[in-house]
C-alpha positions, 0 to 999 in steps of 0.5 A: 466515553460512550461506545456505539456498538454499530460504529465500534472499530473491529480492529485494535490497532491502537494497542501498543503490541499491534503498533509495534508489530505493524512498524516491524512489518513496515520496517519503520518506527513512526514519529507520528503514530497518527499517520500510521493509524490513519493509513489503516483506518477505513471510513467506517472505523473513523468514529473519532473524526481523526481521518481515514486513509483516503487523503493519504492514498492520494499522496501515496499514489504519487509517491509510488509512481515517482519511486517506481519511475525512478527505479525503472529509469535506473534499471532499464536505462536503454528502454524507450519512454513508451516501454518504461510507461507500460512497465510503470503502469503494470507496477503501480496498478491497483491489482499489484498494490493489493497483492503487496498489501495482502502479502503483508497482511494489512487487513489484519491491522485495518480499523473498520466498523464491525459491520464492514468487518463482517462484510469482507471489506478488509480483503477487497482488492480496491480497499487493500490497494488504497491502503497500500498507497496510504501506507506509502504516503504515511511513510513518506510524510513521517520519514521522508522520501527515503523511508517511502523508497525503502518500502517500495524497493523492498516490495516492487524491485523483485517483480520489476526486475523479473519482467522479461519485457514490457507487459503486453497488457499495460495493467497487469503483470503476467507470470510469464512476463515476470519470468514465472510459469504461464 
């Protein structure tokens, strides 16, 4: 196999140790390791043409919205639709998805070119948010709705329950609205 130094992936996700570590972080053993690899592959790291996280992100966005909507519906049973919608928007926004991805150190597992690695792509909020949604899709496609819901519940339920009221900003969670300091 010929290697092109400019497009060689910077990450060793294909190594069994990394896959095992990642599956422990996600608390799911993947049947289809290709889904897991695609969820963590940036377009620049897709040197074999196996796909990147972008298509998965599309599905993950919808699954995340459904799971969070269901959680909100169950938790805030007396809230009107408008308040639920504001809470939903705050919980599924890119900033919050990026926070979850950063907390779980998704950038450590990202497959991307060395050039993109040096440019800081792995820690950009938009990339982390997209990757988080791709991971949710991979969990959904590999393990069904219950696998995706377990992941979302584990990382979204606490912030959701700490919301004192519907966020005023509609797009971000403010610490005061989560019961934290201003």
